[in-house]
C-alpha positions in Angstrom: -26.6 72.7 27.7 -24.3 73.0 30.7 -22.0 70.1 31.7 -21.6 69.3 35.3 -18.2 69.9 37.0 -18.0 66.2 37.7 -18.3 65.3 34.1 -15.7 67.9 33.1 -13.3 66.7 35.8 -13.7 63.1 34.8 -13.1 64.0 31.1 -9.9 65.9 32.1 -8.6 63.0 34.2 -9.2 60.5 31.4 -7.4 62.8 28.9 -4.4 63.3 31.3 -4.2 59.5 32.0 -4.2 58.7 28.3 -1.6 61.4 27.5 0.8 60.4 30.2 0.3 56.7 29.4 1.1 57.2 25.8 4.0 59.4 26.6 5.5 56.9 29.1 5.0 53.7 27.1 5.9 55.1 23.7 9.0 56.9 25.1 10.5 53.8 26.8 11.2 51.7 23.8 12.9 54.5 21.8 15.2 55.5 24.6 18.0 53.0 23.7 17.9 54.3 20.1 18.1 57.9 21.3 21.0 57.1 23.5 22.9 55.3 20.7 22.2 58.1 18.2 23.5 60.7 20.7 26.4 58.5 21.9 25.2 58.8 25.5 26.5 56.5 28.3 23.9 54.5 30.3 24.2 57.1 33.1 23.6 60.0 30.8 20.7 58.3 29.2 19.2 57.5 32.6 19.1 61.3 33.3 16.5 61.7 30.5 13.7 59.6 32.1 14.8 60.9 35.5 14.2 64.5 34.4 10.9 63.4 32.8 9.7 61.8 36.1 10.9 64.9 38.0 8.7 66.9 35.8 5.7 64.7 36.6 6.4 65.1 40.3 6.8 68.8 40.2 3.6 69.2 38.2 1.6 67.0 40.6 3.0 68.8 43.6 2.1 72.2 42.1 -1.4 70.9 41.3 -1.8 69.9 44.9 -0.9 73.3 46.3 -2.7 76.6 46.4 0.3 78.6 45.0 -0.9 78.2 41.4 -2.5 81.4 40.0 -6.2 81.3 39.5 -6.7 78.5 42.0 -10.4 78.4 43.0 -9.7 77.0 46.5 -8.3 80.3 47.8 
């Protein structure tokens, strides 16, 4: 049985949303404990989520361009 591309894309979007949601909302409450354990200042601790969000931004920009290898839109 062959699944339609729309069903596969929808499943992928739901999986990504769940993964990112869990990662963001589980990560946030443990950040103060991580900062205390590593003796980080508030500024240094702020760089951790900033780098995390930068990773989201870079990934989404790469996904929106045709520079990725194996892109079917070329």
